[in-house]
MIZAKOL-340102 format. One record per residue (C-alpha): x, y, z; residue number from 0; residue in one letter. Coordinates in Angstrom, 1 decimal, always signed. Layout:
N
pt xx->X | yy->Y | zz->Z | roke->NUM | kolvo->A
...
This chain:
162
pt xx->+137.5 | yy->+111.6 | zz->+13.6 | roke->0 | kolvo->X
pt xx->+136.9 | yy->+109.6 | zz->+16.8 | roke->1 | kolvo->X
pt xx->+135.6 | yy->+111.4 | zz->+19.8 | roke->2 | kolvo->X
pt xx->+137.8 | yy->+112.4 | zz->+22.8 | roke->3 | kolvo->X
pt xx->+136.3 | yy->+109.6 | zz->+24.8 | roke->4 | kolvo->X
pt xx->+137.2 | yy->+107.0 | zz->+22.2 | roke->5 | kolvo->X
pt xx->+140.7 | yy->+108.4 | zz->+21.8 | roke->6 | kolvo->X
pt xx->+141.3 | yy->+108.2 | zz->+25.5 | roke->7 | kolvo->X
pt xx->+140.0 | yy->+104.6 | zz->+25.6 | roke->8 | kolvo->X
pt xx->+142.3 | yy->+103.6 | zz->+22.8 | roke->9 | kolvo->X
pt xx->+145.3 | yy->+105.3 | zz->+24.4 | roke->10 | kolvo->X
pt xx->+144.6 | yy->+103.6 | zz->+27.8 | roke->11 | kolvo->X
pt xx->+144.3 | yy->+100.3 | zz->+26.0 | roke->12 | kolvo->X
pt xx->+147.6 | yy->+100.7 | zz->+24.2 | roke->13 | kolvo->X
pt xx->+149.4 | yy->+101.8 | zz->+27.4 | roke->14 | kolvo->X
pt xx->+147.9 | yy->+98.8 | zz->+29.3 | roke->15 | kolvo->X
pt xx->+149.1 | yy->+96.4 | zz->+26.5 | roke->16 | kolvo->X
pt xx->+152.6 | yy->+97.9 | zz->+26.5 | roke->17 | kolvo->X
pt xx->+152.9 | yy->+97.8 | zz->+30.3 | roke->18 | kolvo->X
pt xx->+151.6 | yy->+94.2 | zz->+30.5 | roke->19 | kolvo->X
pt xx->+154.0 | yy->+93.0 | zz->+27.8 | roke->20 | kolvo->X
pt xx->+157.0 | yy->+94.7 | zz->+29.4 | roke->21 | kolvo->X
pt xx->+156.2 | yy->+93.3 | zz->+32.9 | roke->22 | kolvo->X
pt xx->+155.7 | yy->+89.8 | zz->+31.6 | roke->23 | kolvo->X
pt xx->+158.9 | yy->+90.0 | zz->+29.6 | roke->24 | kolvo->X
pt xx->+160.8 | yy->+90.9 | zz->+32.8 | roke->25 | kolvo->X
pt xx->+159.1 | yy->+88.2 | zz->+34.8 | roke->26 | kolvo->X
pt xx->+160.0 | yy->+85.5 | zz->+32.2 | roke->27 | kolvo->X
pt xx->+163.6 | yy->+86.8 | zz->+32.0 | roke->28 | kolvo->X
pt xx->+164.0 | yy->+86.4 | zz->+35.8 | roke->29 | kolvo->X
pt xx->+162.1 | yy->+83.0 | zz->+35.9 | roke->30 | kolvo->X
pt xx->+165.0 | yy->+80.8 | zz->+34.9 | roke->31 | kolvo->X
pt xx->+167.8 | yy->+83.0 | zz->+36.1 | roke->32 | kolvo->X
pt xx->+170.7 | yy->+80.8 | zz->+37.1 | roke->33 | kolvo->X
pt xx->+173.5 | yy->+83.4 | zz->+37.4 | roke->34 | kolvo->X
pt xx->+172.8 | yy->+84.1 | zz->+41.0 | roke->35 | kolvo->X
pt xx->+175.9 | yy->+84.0 | zz->+43.2 | roke->36 | kolvo->X
pt xx->+175.6 | yy->+83.5 | zz->+47.0 | roke->37 | kolvo->X
pt xx->+178.2 | yy->+85.3 | zz->+49.1 | roke->38 | kolvo->X
pt xx->+178.6 | yy->+84.9 | zz->+52.8 | roke->39 | kolvo->X
pt xx->+181.0 | yy->+86.7 | zz->+55.1 | roke->40 | kolvo->X
pt xx->+181.2 | yy->+88.4 | zz->+58.5 | roke->41 | kolvo->X
pt xx->+182.1 | yy->+92.0 | zz->+59.3 | roke->42 | kolvo->X
pt xx->+183.9 | yy->+92.7 | zz->+62.6 | roke->43 | kolvo->X
pt xx->+183.2 | yy->+96.3 | zz->+63.7 | roke->44 | kolvo->X
pt xx->+186.3 | yy->+98.4 | zz->+64.4 | roke->45 | kolvo->X
pt xx->+184.7 | yy->+101.9 | zz->+64.4 | roke->46 | kolvo->X
pt xx->+181.2 | yy->+102.7 | zz->+65.6 | roke->47 | kolvo->X
pt xx->+180.2 | yy->+106.3 | zz->+66.2 | roke->48 | kolvo->X
pt xx->+176.6 | yy->+105.5 | zz->+67.3 | roke->49 | kolvo->X
pt xx->+175.4 | yy->+107.9 | zz->+70.1 | roke->50 | kolvo->X
pt xx->+174.6 | yy->+106.4 | zz->+73.5 | roke->51 | kolvo->X
pt xx->+171.1 | yy->+107.9 | zz->+73.5 | roke->52 | kolvo->X
pt xx->+169.2 | yy->+107.3 | zz->+70.3 | roke->53 | kolvo->X
pt xx->+166.5 | yy->+109.6 | zz->+68.9 | roke->54 | kolvo->X
pt xx->+165.0 | yy->+110.0 | zz->+65.5 | roke->55 | kolvo->X
pt xx->+167.4 | yy->+111.7 | zz->+63.1 | roke->56 | kolvo->X
pt xx->+170.5 | yy->+110.6 | zz->+64.9 | roke->57 | kolvo->X
pt xx->+173.1 | yy->+109.4 | zz->+62.5 | roke->58 | kolvo->X
pt xx->+176.4 | yy->+107.5 | zz->+62.8 | roke->59 | kolvo->X
pt xx->+178.9 | yy->+105.4 | zz->+60.8 | roke->60 | kolvo->X
pt xx->+180.5 | yy->+102.1 | zz->+61.3 | roke->61 | kolvo->X
pt xx->+183.6 | yy->+100.5 | zz->+59.8 | roke->62 | kolvo->X
pt xx->+184.3 | yy->+96.8 | zz->+59.6 | roke->63 | kolvo->X
pt xx->+186.9 | yy->+94.3 | zz->+58.5 | roke->64 | kolvo->X
pt xx->+185.3 | yy->+91.6 | zz->+56.3 | roke->65 | kolvo->X
pt xx->+186.2 | yy->+87.9 | zz->+56.6 | roke->66 | kolvo->X
pt xx->+185.0 | yy->+84.7 | zz->+55.1 | roke->67 | kolvo->X
pt xx->+184.4 | yy->+81.9 | zz->+57.5 | roke->68 | kolvo->X
pt xx->+186.1 | yy->+78.6 | zz->+56.7 | roke->69 | kolvo->X
pt xx->+184.4 | yy->+75.9 | zz->+58.8 | roke->70 | kolvo->X
pt xx->+186.7 | yy->+73.2 | zz->+57.5 | roke->71 | kolvo->X
pt xx->+190.0 | yy->+74.8 | zz->+58.7 | roke->72 | kolvo->X
pt xx->+188.3 | yy->+76.7 | zz->+61.5 | roke->73 | kolvo->X
pt xx->+189.9 | yy->+79.9 | zz->+60.3 | roke->74 | kolvo->X
pt xx->+189.0 | yy->+83.1 | zz->+58.5 | roke->75 | kolvo->X
pt xx->+190.3 | yy->+84.8 | zz->+55.4 | roke->76 | kolvo->X
pt xx->+190.4 | yy->+88.6 | zz->+55.1 | roke->77 | kolvo->X
pt xx->+188.2 | yy->+89.7 | zz->+52.1 | roke->78 | kolvo->X
pt xx->+188.1 | yy->+93.5 | zz->+52.4 | roke->79 | kolvo->X
pt xx->+186.3 | yy->+96.2 | zz->+54.5 | roke->80 | kolvo->X
pt xx->+182.9 | yy->+97.7 | zz->+54.8 | roke->81 | kolvo->X
pt xx->+181.3 | yy->+100.9 | zz->+56.0 | roke->82 | kolvo->X
pt xx->+177.7 | yy->+101.8 | zz->+56.9 | roke->83 | kolvo->X
pt xx->+176.0 | yy->+105.1 | zz->+57.3 | roke->84 | kolvo->X
pt xx->+172.8 | yy->+104.7 | zz->+59.4 | roke->85 | kolvo->X
pt xx->+170.1 | yy->+107.1 | zz->+60.7 | roke->86 | kolvo->X
pt xx->+167.6 | yy->+106.3 | zz->+63.4 | roke->87 | kolvo->X
pt xx->+164.0 | yy->+106.7 | zz->+62.1 | roke->88 | kolvo->X
pt xx->+162.2 | yy->+105.5 | zz->+65.2 | roke->89 | kolvo->X
pt xx->+163.5 | yy->+105.1 | zz->+68.7 | roke->90 | kolvo->X
pt xx->+161.9 | yy->+104.3 | zz->+72.0 | roke->91 | kolvo->X
pt xx->+163.0 | yy->+102.7 | zz->+75.3 | roke->92 | kolvo->X
pt xx->+163.4 | yy->+99.1 | zz->+73.8 | roke->93 | kolvo->X
pt xx->+163.1 | yy->+99.4 | zz->+70.0 | roke->94 | kolvo->X
pt xx->+165.3 | yy->+101.1 | zz->+67.4 | roke->95 | kolvo->X
pt xx->+164.5 | yy->+101.3 | zz->+63.7 | roke->96 | kolvo->X
pt xx->+167.4 | yy->+102.4 | zz->+61.5 | roke->97 | kolvo->X
pt xx->+167.8 | yy->+103.0 | zz->+57.8 | roke->98 | kolvo->X
pt xx->+171.3 | yy->+102.2 | zz->+56.5 | roke->99 | kolvo->X
pt xx->+173.4 | yy->+102.3 | zz->+53.4 | roke->100 | kolvo->X
pt xx->+176.3 | yy->+99.9 | zz->+53.4 | roke->101 | kolvo->X
pt xx->+179.3 | yy->+99.7 | zz->+51.1 | roke->102 | kolvo->X
pt xx->+181.3 | yy->+96.4 | zz->+51.0 | roke->103 | kolvo->X
pt xx->+184.7 | yy->+96.9 | zz->+49.5 | roke->104 | kolvo->X
pt xx->+186.1 | yy->+93.6 | zz->+48.2 | roke->105 | kolvo->X
pt xx->+189.1 | yy->+92.7 | zz->+46.0 | roke->106 | kolvo->X
pt xx->+186.9 | yy->+92.7 | zz->+42.8 | roke->107 | kolvo->X
pt xx->+184.9 | yy->+95.9 | zz->+43.5 | roke->108 | kolvo->X
pt xx->+182.3 | yy->+97.3 | zz->+45.8 | roke->109 | kolvo->X
pt xx->+178.7 | yy->+96.2 | zz->+46.6 | roke->110 | kolvo->X
pt xx->+176.1 | yy->+98.7 | zz->+47.9 | roke->111 | kolvo->X
pt xx->+173.3 | yy->+97.6 | zz->+50.2 | roke->112 | kolvo->X
pt xx->+170.3 | yy->+99.4 | zz->+51.5 | roke->113 | kolvo->X
pt xx->+168.1 | yy->+98.2 | zz->+54.4 | roke->114 | kolvo->X
pt xx->+165.8 | yy->+99.2 | zz->+57.2 | roke->115 | kolvo->X
pt xx->+166.2 | yy->+97.3 | zz->+60.4 | roke->116 | kolvo->X
pt xx->+164.2 | yy->+97.2 | zz->+63.6 | roke->117 | kolvo->X
pt xx->+166.1 | yy->+95.9 | zz->+66.7 | roke->118 | kolvo->X
pt xx->+164.6 | yy->+95.2 | zz->+70.1 | roke->119 | kolvo->X
pt xx->+167.0 | yy->+95.9 | zz->+72.9 | roke->120 | kolvo->X
pt xx->+170.4 | yy->+94.3 | zz->+72.1 | roke->121 | kolvo->X
pt xx->+169.1 | yy->+91.0 | zz->+70.8 | roke->122 | kolvo->X
pt xx->+170.6 | yy->+89.6 | zz->+67.6 | roke->123 | kolvo->X
pt xx->+168.4 | yy->+90.5 | zz->+64.6 | roke->124 | kolvo->X
pt xx->+168.2 | yy->+89.2 | zz->+61.0 | roke->125 | kolvo->X
pt xx->+166.8 | yy->+91.5 | zz->+58.4 | roke->126 | kolvo->X
pt xx->+166.5 | yy->+91.7 | zz->+54.6 | roke->127 | kolvo->X
pt xx->+168.8 | yy->+94.0 | zz->+52.7 | roke->128 | kolvo->X
pt xx->+168.6 | yy->+95.1 | zz->+49.1 | roke->129 | kolvo->X
pt xx->+171.6 | yy->+94.9 | zz->+46.8 | roke->130 | kolvo->X
pt xx->+171.5 | yy->+98.2 | zz->+45.0 | roke->131 | kolvo->X
pt xx->+174.5 | yy->+98.0 | zz->+42.7 | roke->132 | kolvo->X
pt xx->+178.2 | yy->+97.9 | zz->+42.7 | roke->133 | kolvo->X
pt xx->+181.5 | yy->+98.5 | zz->+40.9 | roke->134 | kolvo->X
pt xx->+184.1 | yy->+96.4 | zz->+39.2 | roke->135 | kolvo->X
pt xx->+183.1 | yy->+92.7 | zz->+39.1 | roke->136 | kolvo->X
pt xx->+179.8 | yy->+93.8 | zz->+40.7 | roke->137 | kolvo->X
pt xx->+179.0 | yy->+96.7 | zz->+38.4 | roke->138 | kolvo->X
pt xx->+175.7 | yy->+95.1 | zz->+37.4 | roke->139 | kolvo->X
pt xx->+174.8 | yy->+93.7 | zz->+40.8 | roke->140 | kolvo->X
pt xx->+171.3 | yy->+93.5 | zz->+42.1 | roke->141 | kolvo->X
pt xx->+169.3 | yy->+91.2 | zz->+44.3 | roke->142 | kolvo->X
pt xx->+168.8 | yy->+90.8 | zz->+48.0 | roke->143 | kolvo->X
pt xx->+170.2 | yy->+89.1 | zz->+51.0 | roke->144 | kolvo->X
pt xx->+170.1 | yy->+89.0 | zz->+54.8 | roke->145 | kolvo->X
pt xx->+172.2 | yy->+90.7 | zz->+57.4 | roke->146 | kolvo->X
pt xx->+172.4 | yy->+89.5 | zz->+61.0 | roke->147 | kolvo->X
pt xx->+173.6 | yy->+91.9 | zz->+63.6 | roke->148 | kolvo->X
pt xx->+175.1 | yy->+90.2 | zz->+66.6 | roke->149 | kolvo->X
pt xx->+177.1 | yy->+92.4 | zz->+69.0 | roke->150 | kolvo->X
pt xx->+180.0 | yy->+93.9 | zz->+67.1 | roke->151 | kolvo->X
pt xx->+179.6 | yy->+91.5 | zz->+64.2 | roke->152 | kolvo->X
pt xx->+177.4 | yy->+91.6 | zz->+61.1 | roke->153 | kolvo->X
pt xx->+176.9 | yy->+88.4 | zz->+59.1 | roke->154 | kolvo->X
pt xx->+176.1 | yy->+89.0 | zz->+55.4 | roke->155 | kolvo->X
pt xx->+174.3 | yy->+86.4 | zz->+53.3 | roke->156 | kolvo->X
pt xx->+173.8 | yy->+87.8 | zz->+49.9 | roke->157 | kolvo->X
pt xx->+172.2 | yy->+86.5 | zz->+46.7 | roke->158 | kolvo->X
pt xx->+173.8 | yy->+88.6 | zz->+43.9 | roke->159 | kolvo->X
pt xx->+172.2 | yy->+88.5 | zz->+40.4 | roke->160 | kolvo->X
pt xx->+174.3 | yy->+90.1 | zz->+37.7 | roke->161 | kolvo->X
């Protein structure tokens, strides 16, 4: 019977091989992934319960109407609505860092986003957001995108992998 040291070495080697194979299989599966859909739209805030004075732990919600921007016809098409629940994690005189969960409710289902955004004063800011899942047509959604906060508007530029 092999010694305890030999058994541990064999177990560690087997676990390393399994982990390496599973990670490389995932990487190769995503390498040629062509079913990524880009979605762009703008949310116009209609409700915002953010407090006037921010401090860590302060929470609030926002509600938006979502529209697609049609540059050819210079119009916009209503797509659905969105909500966000945010909490301030750091706040000082000029800088605010928030952690937010956003739900975009579209005709085909919902998309859930998670992000952490640092904003300086009231300047527009673009930050990365994670696509954490969804319902309906988006029930297998994952990926990432960008949100740009600009006054009472939020521009969403999402790359959804299903």
